[in-house]
Every structure is written in C-alpha cells, then in structure tokens.
N, C-alpha and C positions, 0 to 999 in steps of 0.2 A: 090520467091513469095509464099505465103500462100494462100490455097484455103479456103475461109472462108463462113459462111452463114450469111446472113444479114436479119434480121427480122424487118419489118415496121409495125407501130401501127397507129390507129386512121387516121387523115387526111393525113399522109404521105403515109399509105397503100392506101387510097382512090386516092391520087394524081398519085401514081405510077401503080395502078391497080393491084397489087399484095402484098401479105403479106410477101413473103420471096423469096430469090433469092441466088445464089452462084456467088461470085466475089473472085478475086485475089487481093492481096496488101501485101507488105512488112510491111507497118505501117496502122494504122487507117485512117489517112489522105488519103492514097492510095487507100483504099477500098472505102471511103466516095467519093473521086472525081470520081472514077470509076462509082459508084452509080449515081452521079448527071449528068455524062457525058450521061449514059444510060437513065436517067429520069431527063431532065433540070428542070422541074418545081419543083424539090425537092431542088434545089440549095438555093433559097431564104428562104426556110423553114428551112433548117439546118444550112445555114453559116450566119454570119453577113455581110451585105452589099456585096454580091458576085459580085461586078462589078469593071470595071476599070482596068487600066493598073497597073502591079505591085502588084495586089491583093494577100493578104495572107489569107489563109483559117483560120476562127476562127468560133468556134462552137457558135450558138445563145445561149444567157444566159438561155432560156426556154427549150432548147433540151438537153436531157440526152442521151449519148451514153455509152451503157454497153458492157464489153467483158466478156462472160461467168457470167454475173450477177455482174461484178465489174465496177463502174463508171471510165470512163477514167480520169475523173478530179482528182481522187485520185490515178492514175498511171501516166503515162507520156503523158497524154492529147492525142493529135493527133499523137504524136511521139511514142505512144504506140506500140511496135512491135507485129506481128501477128504471129500465127502458124496455121498449118493445122488444120482444124476440130474447129477453134475458132467460137464462135456465137456471132455477134454483133447485138444488139437490139437498134434500134433509137426509142426513146420515146418523143413524143411531149407533152407539157402541155395538161392534160385532166381534164374536170371537169364534173360534174354530181352528181347524187345522187341516 
C-alpha cells in the first residue's frame, strides 16, 4: 500500500473540513474509498450513485481526479496504481469569474 497525499478543492474541501490529508491505497479506488469512509459526505460528490448492494465505484462525470497532475481518465482510471509520495487532487467543477 502506498502512502499518498490527497488534496481537496472547493465544495469537497468545505464538506470535509480539510484541504489535504494522507491516506493509504494500492490503487486510486482504494484511496478514494478510504477518503469517503473517513468523510462519508464526500461519497455522493465524488462517485456516481454510491448506493445499493453490489455497487461499483464510478467517478462522477464532473469530477476530475489527478495523480501528480495527470488525469486518471488518461491513465488506468480508478485502477491506476499508486506509489509512495503520489499526490491525488480531487477537483469538482468550479465556476466563477
């Protein structure tokens, strides 16, 4: 298991009450599930329909997950392997001017 830094932005940061934390995970999905276990209010903000038996984690279409600046959608998605000291940024849609 890798020890990674997770950075939260905008409404995710507000919901969790913190902007960054350290968690462990072998893959991106493991780290995100640990994050949502620690902060259950984030689950419905990060994952599509996070309820029901047999639920499979799927990132909301509007959420971007970056590992060291690279979008996981361009890597192996939630199955992207993690290494110690990786930085995961979880970015919700943001508007403003």
